[in-house]
GUGU-113425 format. One record per residue (C-alpha): residue number from 1; x, y, z; residue in three letters. Coordinates in nm, 4 decimals. Last residue first. Layout:
<recs>
> k; c1; c2; c3; r
> NUM; X; Y; Z; Ala
...
</recs>
This chain:
<recs>
> k; c1; c2; c3; r
> 242; 11.5053; 11.3434; 8.9323; Ala
> 241; 11.3516; 11.4467; 9.2558; Ala
> 240; 11.0669; 11.2173; 9.2246; Thr
> 239; 11.3000; 10.9317; 9.1226; Leu
> 238; 11.5151; 10.9934; 9.4313; Ala
> 237; 11.2085; 11.0016; 9.6633; Ala
> 236; 11.0814; 10.6781; 9.5194; Asp
> 235; 11.4176; 10.5006; 9.5830; Glu
> 234; 11.4357; 10.6459; 9.9225; Leu
> 233; 11.0892; 10.5270; 10.0147; Phe
> 232; 11.1570; 10.1802; 9.8608; Arg
> 231; 11.4775; 10.1504; 10.0673; Val
> 230; 11.3196; 10.2954; 10.3867; Pro
> 229; 11.0301; 10.0557; 10.3732; Thr
> 228; 10.6974; 10.2206; 10.2781; Leu
> 227; 10.3804; 10.3303; 10.4538; Gly
> 226; 10.5217; 10.6844; 10.4613; Thr
> 225; 10.5096; 10.8024; 10.8306; Leu
> 224; 10.4826; 10.4594; 11.0193; Arg
> 223; 10.7239; 10.2842; 10.7726; Arg
> 222; 10.9730; 10.5738; 10.7870; Val
> 221; 10.9486; 10.5694; 11.1679; Glu
> 220; 11.0097; 10.1972; 11.2173; Asp
> 219; 11.2921; 10.1766; 10.9621; Ser
> 218; 11.4762; 10.4839; 11.1125; Met
> 217; 11.4638; 10.3342; 11.4553; His
> 216; 11.5868; 10.0006; 11.3157; Ala
> 215; 11.8792; 10.1916; 11.1610; Gln
> 214; 11.9661; 10.3394; 11.4755; Ser
> 213; 11.9039; 10.6477; 11.7040; Ala
> 212; 11.7931; 10.8510; 11.4065; Tyr
> 211; 11.9335; 11.1882; 11.3401; Gly
> 210; 11.9485; 11.2158; 10.9717; Ala
> 209; 12.3184; 11.1561; 10.9825; Thr
> 208; 12.2749; 10.8420; 11.1806; Ala
> 207; 12.0105; 10.6915; 10.9668; Ala
> 206; 12.2094; 10.7689; 10.6529; Arg
> 205; 12.5041; 10.5918; 10.7965; Asp
> 204; 12.2946; 10.2887; 10.8894; Ala
> 203; 12.1289; 10.2848; 10.5407; Leu
> 202; 12.4820; 10.2685; 10.3912; Ser
> 201; 12.6681; 10.5546; 10.2247; Ser
> 200; 12.7891; 10.6000; 9.8742; Pro
> 199; 12.5925; 10.9338; 9.8269; Ala
> 198; 12.3802; 10.9330; 9.5110; Gly
> 197; 12.0408; 10.9860; 9.6937; Ala
> 196; 12.1961; 11.2852; 9.8516; Ser
> 195; 12.0380; 11.3529; 10.1978; Leu
> 194; 11.7355; 11.5840; 10.1793; Cys
> 193; 11.4852; 11.3007; 10.2120; Ile
> 192; 11.6523; 11.1878; 10.5383; Leu
> 191; 11.6377; 11.5388; 10.6635; Arg
> 190; 11.2713; 11.5620; 10.5908; Arg
> 189; 11.2042; 11.2219; 10.7787; Leu
> 188; 11.3910; 11.3495; 11.0871; Arg
> 187; 11.1945; 11.6707; 11.0905; Ala
> 186; 10.8639; 11.4652; 11.0560; Val
> 185; 10.9658; 11.2606; 11.3512; Arg
> 184; 11.0441; 11.5833; 11.5522; Gly
> 183; 10.7095; 11.7261; 11.4711; Leu
> 182; 10.5463; 11.4119; 11.6060; Met
> 181; 10.7232; 11.4475; 11.9341; Lys
> 180; 10.6623; 11.8190; 11.9527; Pro
> 179; 10.2825; 11.7749; 11.9484; Gly
> 178; 10.0208; 11.7672; 11.6690; Tyr
> 177; 9.7955; 12.0026; 11.4775; Gly
> 176; 10.0484; 12.2800; 11.4044; Val
> 175; 9.9401; 12.5839; 11.6150; Ala
> 174; 9.7189; 12.4285; 11.8847; Asp
> 173; 9.9133; 12.1094; 11.9196; Val
> 172; 10.2530; 12.3197; 11.9291; Thr
> 171; 10.1075; 12.5410; 12.2057; Arg
> 170; 9.9918; 12.2543; 12.4185; Arg
> 169; 10.3040; 12.0713; 12.3715; His
> 168; 10.5251; 12.3625; 12.4526; Leu
> 167; 10.3241; 12.4273; 12.7699; His
> 166; 10.3634; 12.0637; 12.8845; Arg
> 165; 10.7273; 12.0658; 12.8170; Glu
> 164; 10.7639; 12.3631; 13.0472; Ser
> 163; 10.8728; 12.6921; 12.8863; Val
> 162; 11.2081; 12.8970; 12.8747; Gly
> 161; 11.2711; 12.8373; 12.5163; Leu
> 160; 11.6022; 12.6573; 12.5709; Asp
> 159; 11.4398; 12.4559; 12.8414; Gln
> 158; 11.1612; 12.3480; 12.6141; Ala
> 157; 11.4149; 12.2554; 12.3321; Val
> 156; 11.6068; 12.0542; 12.5893; Gly
> 155; 11.3076; 11.8664; 12.7095; Ser
> 154; 11.1941; 11.8148; 12.3484; Ile
> 153; 11.5413; 11.6557; 12.2558; Arg
> 152; 11.7649; 11.7603; 11.9592; Ser
> 151; 12.0149; 11.5039; 11.8246; Gly
> 150; 11.9962; 11.6218; 11.4814; Pro
> 149; 11.8595; 11.9818; 11.4408; Val
> 148; 11.5005; 12.0029; 11.3053; Gly
> 147; 11.3659; 12.0114; 11.6626; Leu
> 146; 11.5303; 12.3464; 11.6953; Arg
> 145; 11.3558; 12.5096; 11.3978; Arg
> 144; 11.0300; 12.3593; 11.5012; Ala
> 143; 11.0643; 12.5006; 11.8492; Ala
> 142; 11.1368; 12.8365; 11.7079; Ala
> 141; 10.8284; 12.8336; 11.5055; Ala
> 140; 10.6326; 12.7099; 11.7978; Val
> 139; 10.7448; 12.9914; 12.0355; Leu
> 138; 10.6743; 13.2471; 11.7440; Gly
> 137; 10.3264; 13.1323; 11.6882; Asp
> 136; 10.2714; 13.2585; 11.3249; Arg
> 135; 10.0733; 13.5840; 11.2931; Glu
> 134; 9.7291; 13.6083; 11.1298; Ala
> 133; 9.6009; 13.9196; 10.9546; Gly
> 132; 9.3153; 13.7231; 10.8115; Arg
> 131; 9.3228; 13.9555; 10.5127; Arg
> 130; 9.6401; 13.8093; 10.3889; Leu
> 129; 9.4786; 13.4598; 10.3767; Val
> 128; 9.2071; 13.5930; 10.1453; Thr
> 127; 9.4690; 13.7748; 9.9367; Arg
> 126; 9.6621; 13.4545; 9.8996; Ala
> 125; 9.3591; 13.2432; 9.8024; Leu
> 124; 9.2468; 13.5050; 9.5475; Leu
> 123; 9.6031; 13.5235; 9.3970; Asp
> 122; 9.6164; 13.1422; 9.3692; Leu
> 121; 9.2766; 13.1348; 9.2101; Arg
> 120; 9.3765; 13.4041; 8.9684; Gly
> 119; 9.6770; 13.2139; 8.8280; Ala
> 118; 9.4558; 12.9118; 8.7653; Pro
> 117; 9.1721; 13.1278; 8.5856; Asp
> 116; 8.8854; 13.2688; 8.7968; Ala
> 115; 8.5105; 13.1821; 8.7988; Ala
> 114; 8.5386; 12.8770; 9.0220; Ser
> 113; 8.7634; 13.0649; 9.2586; Leu
> 112; 8.5070; 13.3473; 9.2942; Ala
> 111; 8.2340; 13.0922; 9.3901; Asp
> 110; 8.4617; 12.9144; 9.6371; Ala
> 109; 8.5459; 13.2454; 9.7948; Leu
> 108; 8.1811; 13.3319; 9.8401; Ala
> 107; 8.1197; 13.0118; 10.0168; Pro
> 106; 8.4189; 13.0262; 10.2465; Gly
> 105; 8.3984; 13.3923; 10.3456; Val
> 104; 8.1825; 13.4052; 10.6690; Asp
> 103; 8.1576; 13.0258; 10.7239; Pro
> 102; 8.5384; 13.0096; 10.7659; Trp
> 101; 8.6044; 12.6671; 10.9126; Val
> 100; 8.2912; 12.4970; 10.7740; Asp
> 99; 8.3155; 12.6787; 10.4484; Ala
> 98; 8.6791; 12.5571; 10.4162; Leu
> 97; 8.5471; 12.1961; 10.3738; Pro
> 96; 8.7448; 11.9669; 10.5941; Val
> 95; 8.9922; 11.7045; 10.4873; Arg
> 94; 9.1235; 11.5461; 10.8004; Leu
> 93; 9.4364; 11.3968; 10.9483; Asp
> 92; 9.4519; 11.6860; 11.1981; Arg
> 91; 9.1710; 11.9220; 11.1375; Val
> 90; 9.0755; 11.9909; 11.5046; Glu
> 89; 9.4413; 11.9681; 11.6034; Ser
> 88; 9.4984; 12.3150; 11.4227; Ala
> 87; 9.3175; 12.4825; 11.7099; Pro
> 86; 9.0691; 12.7252; 11.5513; Ile
> 85; 9.1046; 13.0654; 11.3911; Gly
> 84; 9.2246; 12.9147; 11.0605; Leu
> 83; 9.5154; 13.1356; 11.0087; Val
> 82; 9.6187; 13.1568; 11.3828; Ala
> 81; 9.5993; 12.7770; 11.4278; Gly
> 80; 9.7773; 12.6971; 11.0949; Ala
> 79; 10.0927; 12.9270; 11.1520; Ala
> 78; 10.3094; 12.6954; 11.3662; Gly
> 77; 10.4393; 12.4996; 11.0659; Pro
> 76; 10.4168; 12.7301; 10.7725; Arg
> 75; 10.0910; 12.7360; 10.5668; Leu
> 74; 10.0874; 12.5694; 10.2312; Arg
> 73; 9.8433; 12.7464; 9.9905; Ile
> 72; 9.6644; 12.5693; 9.7143; Gly
> 71; 9.6116; 12.4376; 9.3630; Ser
> 70; 9.4957; 12.1034; 9.2224; Thr
> 69; 9.4671; 12.0253; 8.8731; Arg
> 68; 9.3342; 11.6868; 8.7315; Ala
> 67; 9.4609; 11.5939; 8.3913; Ser
> 66; 9.2043; 11.5430; 8.1052; Ala
> 65; 9.0482; 11.2221; 7.9583; Ala
> 64; 8.9189; 11.1006; 8.2958; Thr
> 63; 9.0143; 10.8182; 8.5112; Ala
> 62; 8.9852; 11.0157; 8.8313; His
> 61; 9.2993; 11.1179; 9.0137; Ser
> 60; 9.4187; 10.9028; 9.3062; Arg
> 59; 9.5405; 11.0127; 9.6378; Ala
> 58; 9.7432; 10.7961; 9.8832; Val
> 57; 9.7755; 10.9457; 10.2250; Val
> 56; 10.0646; 10.8616; 10.4598; Pro
> 55; 10.0692; 10.9167; 10.8308; Gly
> 54; 10.0448; 11.1854; 11.0946; Thr
> 53; 9.8863; 11.4334; 10.8450; Asp
> 52; 9.8457; 11.8087; 10.9376; Ala
> 51; 9.5052; 11.9150; 10.8055; Gly
> 50; 9.3985; 11.9598; 10.4519; Val
> 49; 9.1467; 12.2478; 10.4685; Val
> 48; 8.9189; 12.2253; 10.1671; Val
> 47; 8.7788; 12.4404; 9.8854; Leu
> 46; 8.5859; 12.2339; 9.6362; Glu
> 45; 8.6183; 12.2293; 9.2552; Gly
> 44; 8.7894; 11.8901; 9.2483; Glu
> 43; 9.0386; 11.9992; 9.5154; Leu
> 42; 9.0960; 12.3729; 9.5823; Arg
> 41; 9.3452; 12.3447; 9.8731; Val
> 40; 9.4107; 12.5380; 10.1903; Leu
> 39; 9.7114; 12.3540; 10.3354; Asp
> 38; 9.8438; 12.2560; 10.6853; Val
> 37; 10.2085; 12.1826; 10.7424; Cys
> 36; 10.4095; 11.9503; 10.9540; Gly
> 35; 10.5312; 11.7559; 10.6358; Asp
> 34; 10.3492; 11.4245; 10.6596; Pro
> 33; 10.3554; 11.2102; 10.3470; Ile
> 32; 10.1418; 11.2257; 10.0261; Ile
> 31; 10.1516; 10.9429; 9.7920; Arg
> 30; 10.0142; 11.0026; 9.4466; Gln
> 29; 9.8276; 10.7659; 9.2224; Glu
> 28; 9.7246; 10.8461; 8.8768; His
> 27; 9.3960; 10.7607; 8.6975; Asp
> 26; 9.4295; 11.0568; 8.4659; Pro
> 25; 9.7393; 11.2737; 8.4767; Pro
> 24; 9.8046; 11.4806; 8.7928; Leu
> 23; 9.8657; 11.8596; 8.7600; Asp
> 22; 9.9700; 12.0255; 9.0895; His
> 21; 9.9789; 12.3898; 9.1670; Glu
> 20; 10.1556; 12.5608; 9.4687; Trp
> 19; 10.1766; 12.8671; 9.6796; Leu
> 18; 10.4549; 12.8469; 9.9362; Cys
> 17; 10.5611; 12.8583; 10.2983; Ala
> 16; 10.2828; 13.0959; 10.4137; Val
> 15; 10.2776; 13.2558; 10.7667; Val
> 14; 10.5815; 13.4847; 10.7871; Pro
> 13; 10.6018; 13.5135; 10.4003; Leu
> 12; 10.2524; 13.6410; 10.3667; Leu
> 11; 10.3144; 14.0129; 10.3274; Gly
> 10; 10.5818; 13.9494; 10.0735; Thr
> 9; 10.3605; 13.7586; 9.8406; Pro
> 8; 10.4124; 13.3770; 9.8513; Pro
> 7; 10.6998; 13.2102; 9.6413; Ala
> 6; 10.5673; 12.9682; 9.3824; Leu
> 5; 10.5719; 12.5961; 9.3837; Glu
> 4; 10.5124; 12.3733; 9.0832; Arg
> 3; 10.4204; 12.0071; 9.0393; Tyr
> 2; 10.3734; 11.8482; 8.7044; Thr
> 1; 10.2779; 11.4830; 8.6489; Met
</recs>
């Protein structure tokens, strides 16, 4: 299994986190966990919008002789609503044909991608997103950064940004696909992943460092977001990073 991330063109840096390619061997299972992002993906020859997930998704490649390659563009948290031109909540937990979201360009883009080589496909996707001229929601981007700080609270983040919690929730749902509470859960999970797998610390210590209220809190959220126990999830994360 090979996964590669490429930096987006300069003009896309505000709204695109990365371009990526993923080669899966035949009959391989891959667990996908929430990351607060929406992706535009060429999957089995079809262009789809992969909405922000609120739980784990297990994808399996077909049992064929050749590896299955997917490629796509990952939008930054807070950029999806503007890039898609619809509230990001409309594609939450869904895989939607891009032609349904962009009927003006989706079919033609799919044909062009089919005729292009792998590098050309990513370039076509990038140029199509660039032509959208979208801008990331600055309020939501700032909220995402603050929610990524251990111990942050939605009420405090909203107050710091000078808006009500209701206003922040509405903007986040439109731009990301779900509200600040879910975004905070994803941020804690990401912090947990980033902790050194070789650190001589207990699960309770890791829970506290990642910003969970307790080890039980961590266990509940990790199970909800990944479908695995914290021990199993951290073991898999360590193997993936190795």
